[in-house]
MILOGU-428692 format. One record per residue (C-alpha): x, y, z; residue number from 0; residue in one letter. Coordinates in steps of 0.5 Angstrom, whole numbers. Layout:
N
> X/Y/Z/NUM/A
...
//
This chain:
401
> -138/-50/-8/0/X
> -140/-43/-5/1/X
> -142/-37/-10/2/X
> -140/-30/-7/3/X
> -142/-25/-10/4/X
> -141/-19/-5/5/X
> -136/-14/-8/6/X
> -129/-14/-4/7/X
> -129/-10/2/8/X
> -125/-4/-1/9/X
> -129/-4/-6/10/X
> -135/-4/-3/11/X
> -132/2/1/12/X
> -131/6/-6/13/X
> -138/4/-7/14/X
> -141/7/-1/15/X
> -137/13/-1/16/X
> -138/14/-9/17/X
> -146/14/-6/18/X
> -145/20/-1/19/X
> -141/24/-6/20/X
> -146/23/-12/21/X
> -152/25/-6/22/X
> -148/30/-4/23/X
> -145/33/-9/24/X
> -147/31/-16/25/X
> -156/31/-15/26/X
> -155/38/-13/27/X
> -152/41/-19/28/X
> -157/35/-23/29/X
> -163/39/-20/30/X
> -161/46/-20/31/X
> -160/46/-27/32/X
> -162/40/-31/33/X
> -158/41/-37/34/X
> -151/39/-38/35/X
> -151/47/-41/36/X
> -154/49/-36/37/X
> -150/47/-31/38/X
> -144/51/-34/39/X
> -141/46/-40/40/X
> -133/45/-39/41/X
> -133/49/-32/42/X
> -138/44/-28/43/X
> -134/39/-31/44/X
> -128/41/-28/45/X
> -131/43/-22/46/X
> -134/36/-20/47/X
> -128/32/-22/48/X
> -124/36/-17/49/X
> -130/35/-12/50/X
> -129/28/-14/51/X
> -121/28/-13/52/X
> -122/30/-7/53/X
> -127/25/-5/54/X
> -123/20/-7/55/X
> -127/17/-11/56/X
> -125/20/-18/57/X
> -123/16/-24/58/X
> -124/9/-20/59/X
> -123/5/-27/60/X
> -116/9/-29/61/X
> -109/5/-28/62/X
> -107/7/-22/63/X
> -100/10/-25/64/X
> -105/16/-28/65/X
> -109/16/-21/66/X
> -115/11/-22/67/X
> -117/6/-17/68/X
> -115/1/-23/69/X
> -121/-5/-22/70/X
> -123/-9/-26/71/X
> -130/-10/-29/72/X
> -133/-14/-24/73/X
> -130/-9/-19/74/X
> -133/-3/-23/75/X
> -139/-5/-23/76/X
> -143/-3/-16/77/X
> -138/4/-16/78/X
> -141/5/-23/79/X
> -148/3/-21/80/X
> -147/9/-16/81/X
> -145/14/-20/82/X
> -150/13/-24/83/X
> -155/14/-19/84/X
> -154/22/-22/85/X
> -155/23/-29/86/X
> -148/29/-28/87/X
> -145/22/-24/88/X
> -141/19/-29/89/X
> -138/25/-31/90/X
> -136/28/-24/91/X
> -132/21/-24/92/X
> -130/21/-30/93/X
> -132/15/-32/94/X
> -138/18/-37/95/X
> -138/15/-45/96/X
> -134/15/-49/97/X
> -128/17/-45/98/X
> -129/11/-40/99/X
> -128/6/-46/100/X
> -123/10/-50/101/X
> -118/10/-44/102/X
> -119/2/-44/103/X
> -118/1/-51/104/X
> -112/6/-50/105/X
> -109/2/-44/106/X
> -110/-5/-48/107/X
> -108/-2/-54/108/X
> -103/4/-55/109/X
> -96/5/-55/110/X
> -92/8/-48/111/X
> -91/14/-53/112/X
> -99/14/-54/113/X
> -101/13/-47/114/X
> -97/19/-44/115/X
> -100/24/-50/116/X
> -107/21/-50/117/X
> -108/16/-45/118/X
> -106/20/-38/119/X
> -109/27/-40/120/X
> -115/23/-41/121/X
> -115/19/-35/122/X
> -114/26/-30/123/X
> -120/29/-33/124/X
> -115/34/-36/125/X
> -118/33/-44/126/X
> -124/29/-46/127/X
> -124/25/-52/128/X
> -128/22/-57/129/X
> -129/15/-62/130/X
> -131/16/-69/131/X
> -134/10/-72/132/X
> -142/11/-74/133/X
> -143/14/-81/134/X
> -150/17/-85/135/X
> -152/11/-88/136/X
> -151/6/-92/137/X
> -144/7/-88/138/X
> -141/4/-81/139/X
> -148/3/-76/140/X
> -150/-3/-73/141/X
> -146/-7/-78/142/X
> -139/-4/-77/143/X
> -137/-8/-84/144/X
> -141/-3/-88/145/X
> -134/3/-86/146/X
> -134/7/-92/147/X
> -129/13/-89/148/X
> -122/12/-92/149/X
> -115/13/-90/150/X
> -109/13/-96/151/X
> -101/12/-95/152/X
> -98/19/-96/153/X
> -91/21/-96/154/X
> -90/21/-88/155/X
> -97/18/-86/156/X
> -104/18/-88/157/X
> -109/22/-91/158/X
> -117/21/-89/159/X
> -124/23/-92/160/X
> -130/21/-90/161/X
> -136/23/-86/162/X
> -138/21/-78/163/X
> -144/22/-75/164/X
> -147/21/-68/165/X
> -140/22/-66/166/X
> -142/22/-58/167/X
> -137/28/-54/168/X
> -133/31/-60/169/X
> -135/38/-59/170/X
> -130/40/-55/171/X
> -126/33/-55/172/X
> -118/34/-55/173/X
> -117/28/-60/174/X
> -122/23/-64/175/X
> -121/16/-65/176/X
> -123/15/-72/177/X
> -124/8/-75/178/X
> -122/9/-83/179/X
> -122/3/-88/180/X
> -115/2/-91/181/X
> -116/-3/-95/182/X
> -123/-8/-99/183/X
> -129/-6/-100/184/X
> -136/-4/-95/185/X
> -138/-10/-93/186/X
> -132/-13/-92/187/X
> -131/-16/-84/188/X
> -124/-13/-84/189/X
> -119/-8/-87/190/X
> -121/-2/-82/191/X
> -115/1/-78/192/X
> -116/6/-72/193/X
> -112/14/-72/194/X
> -112/19/-67/195/X
> -113/26/-69/196/X
> -112/32/-66/197/X
> -117/36/-66/198/X
> -113/42/-68/199/X
> -113/38/-75/200/X
> -115/43/-80/201/X
> -118/37/-84/202/X
> -123/35/-78/203/X
> -128/39/-78/204/X
> -135/38/-73/205/X
> -140/41/-77/206/X
> -145/40/-73/207/X
> -150/38/-67/208/X
> -155/33/-67/209/X
> -161/35/-64/210/X
> -163/28/-60/211/X
> -168/27/-55/212/X
> -162/26/-49/213/X
> -158/31/-47/214/X
> -154/28/-41/215/X
> -148/27/-45/216/X
> -143/32/-46/217/X
> -141/34/-52/218/X
> -147/31/-55/219/X
> -147/27/-62/220/X
> -145/31/-66/221/X
> -143/29/-75/222/X
> -135/30/-76/223/X
> -133/31/-82/224/X
> -126/28/-86/225/X
> -123/32/-91/226/X
> -116/31/-94/227/X
> -115/30/-87/228/X
> -107/28/-86/229/X
> -104/25/-80/230/X
> -97/22/-78/231/X
> -95/15/-79/232/X
> -95/15/-71/233/X
> -102/16/-71/234/X
> -104/9/-73/235/X
> -107/6/-66/236/X
> -105/-2/-66/237/X
> -104/-5/-73/238/X
> -106/-3/-80/239/X
> -112/-6/-81/240/X
> -114/-10/-75/241/X
> -119/-4/-73/242/X
> -124/-9/-72/243/X
> -121/-14/-69/244/X
> -118/-8/-63/245/X
> -126/-5/-63/246/X
> -128/-11/-59/247/X
> -123/-9/-53/248/X
> -126/-2/-53/249/X
> -135/-5/-54/250/X
> -135/-11/-49/251/X
> -133/-7/-44/252/X
> -137/-1/-46/253/X
> -143/-5/-47/254/X
> -143/-7/-39/255/X
> -140/0/-36/256/X
> -147/3/-40/257/X
> -151/-3/-36/258/X
> -148/-1/-30/259/X
> -149/6/-30/260/X
> -156/6/-32/261/X
> -158/1/-27/262/X
> -157/7/-23/263/X
> -162/12/-26/264/X
> -166/6/-25/265/X
> -165/4/-18/266/X
> -166/13/-17/267/X
> -173/12/-21/268/X
> -175/6/-17/269/X
> -173/10/-10/270/X
> -178/16/-13/271/X
> -184/11/-14/272/X
> -183/7/-8/273/X
> -182/14/-4/274/X
> -188/16/-7/275/X
> -192/10/-6/276/X
> -191/10/1/277/X
> -193/17/2/278/X
> -199/18/-3/279/X
> -207/17/0/280/X
> -212/15/-5/281/X
> -219/12/-4/282/X
> -219/11/3/283/X
> -212/8/3/284/X
> -204/8/1/285/X
> -202/7/-7/286/X
> -197/2/-4/287/X
> -202/-2/-2/288/X
> -207/-3/-8/289/X
> -204/-9/-11/290/X
> -204/-7/-18/291/X
> -197/-1/-15/292/X
> -195/-7/-12/293/X
> -194/-11/-18/294/X
> -191/-5/-21/295/X
> -186/-4/-15/296/X
> -184/-12/-16/297/X
> -183/-13/-23/298/X
> -179/-6/-23/299/X
> -175/-10/-16/300/X
> -174/-16/-21/301/X
> -171/-13/-27/302/X
> -166/-10/-24/303/X
> -164/-15/-20/304/X
> -163/-19/-26/305/X
> -160/-14/-31/306/X
> -155/-13/-25/307/X
> -154/-20/-24/308/X
> -153/-22/-32/309/X
> -148/-15/-32/310/X
> -144/-19/-27/311/X
> -144/-25/-30/312/X
> -141/-21/-37/313/X
> -136/-18/-33/314/X
> -133/-24/-30/315/X
> -132/-28/-37/316/X
> -128/-21/-39/317/X
> -124/-21/-33/318/X
> -122/-27/-35/319/X
> -120/-27/-40/320/X
> -125/-29/-46/321/X
> -129/-25/-51/322/X
> -136/-25/-47/323/X
> -139/-24/-54/324/X
> -145/-28/-52/325/X
> -145/-26/-45/326/X
> -145/-18/-45/327/X
> -149/-18/-52/328/X
> -155/-22/-47/329/X
> -153/-17/-41/330/X
> -154/-10/-46/331/X
> -160/-12/-49/332/X
> -164/-15/-43/333/X
> -161/-9/-38/334/X
> -163/-3/-44/335/X
> -169/-6/-44/336/X
> -170/-7/-36/337/X
> -169/0/-35/338/X
> -173/3/-39/339/X
> -178/-1/-36/340/X
> -178/2/-30/341/X
> -177/8/-30/342/X
> -184/8/-34/343/X
> -186/4/-29/344/X
> -184/9/-24/345/X
> -187/15/-28/346/X
> -194/11/-28/347/X
> -194/11/-20/348/X
> -191/17/-20/349/X
> -198/20/-24/350/X
> -198/27/-26/351/X
> -192/28/-22/352/X
> -188/24/-26/353/X
> -190/27/-33/354/X
> -187/34/-29/355/X
> -181/37/-28/356/X
> -182/37/-21/357/X
> -178/30/-21/358/X
> -173/28/-26/359/X
> -177/22/-28/360/X
> -179/25/-35/361/X
> -171/27/-36/362/X
> -169/20/-34/363/X
> -175/17/-38/364/X
> -172/21/-45/365/X
> -165/19/-43/366/X
> -165/12/-43/367/X
> -169/11/-49/368/X
> -164/11/-54/369/X
> -160/6/-49/370/X
> -164/1/-54/371/X
> -160/3/-60/372/X
> -154/6/-57/373/X
> -148/0/-58/374/X
> -152/-4/-62/375/X
> -160/-4/-63/376/X
> -163/-10/-59/377/X
> -165/-13/-65/378/X
> -157/-13/-68/379/X
> -156/-16/-61/380/X
> -161/-21/-61/381/X
> -160/-24/-69/382/X
> -153/-25/-66/383/X
> -155/-28/-60/384/X
> -159/-33/-65/385/X
> -154/-34/-69/386/X
> -149/-36/-64/387/X
> -153/-42/-60/388/X
> -155/-44/-68/389/X
> -147/-45/-70/390/X
> -147/-49/-63/391/X
> -153/-53/-65/392/X
> -150/-55/-71/393/X
> -143/-56/-69/394/X
> -147/-61/-64/395/X
> -150/-65/-69/396/X
> -144/-66/-73/397/X
> -140/-67/-67/398/X
> -145/-73/-66/399/X
> -146/-76/-73/400/X
//
């Protein structure tokens, strides 16, 4: 049976237009300003998103009814990769984390009233959001079951108390999707519930920005405190005590869209390295004629191609309605490490130019390094991958016996 991995014509055309838009309208802003704050913050976001709408490339993943293109996971891959050519590209197309993942989850879980109140304005770019699950140690992190934030039933609603840590995009978000324990104790694999908490709630406070090596996530990485935070019954997203189940709706696809976006940066870094190798002359010839440089360029091509293939495989499983737990863990782990290798090699090939601020490679290096920790550290994914393989082996042995 023939296997054709090329995108459908309308997807290929959207990817082409996205590439043209990002290079013409977004990269100049990134190269001029560097960071999100310096580029104008919220005004910059609105300006770039308006330009993306005019170019017809805005919200490729969002439901068509909200002005998006309604692309599935496999179809998103080439478009998101082109958007990821610039650190500002995902923000411009409204496909940046955490909003993109929240849109996906709300589209699957939210009631009609919640869709209108929370999903529609998020999909159209009127507002931003955040997802509050991670907590300071010993709370939820790599092990979500350690969830310590609690929500207890009160008259007409719920009271949430707890502290969240490393909540991306919290500063300026119109609402938070907060994971809180409604039954059981930390360590239990169930008993969590998701709540929609509006930014104006007096019981929720963004207490500080956490200083990190990356700077491209809009709204920073923040610490958020819930203190006697009361929300109504209709703030529950999905069913009570089903939060961990619903989190899986978000996590697998969100890991893959991270891979897609960072592959764009890897390709851009490789492009910079190849251009430098082709032009830089030393020792009587071109840098690109040296075997060591050729080996690094080849290894980066291999890393990019392999990461793309693994991501597409996982996306295909998700599009088929499968859990994709194993394939997304494999793709996320490999891609996070492969992207780092590509950017690191590219910087090495460019030498002092790569270390300098004259090109953005040193910035890219700082931005991609945390991806080996975000959305599950590589070590946690390797542990989970091996456990699944061992369980499958034990099951085969049992069936054979």
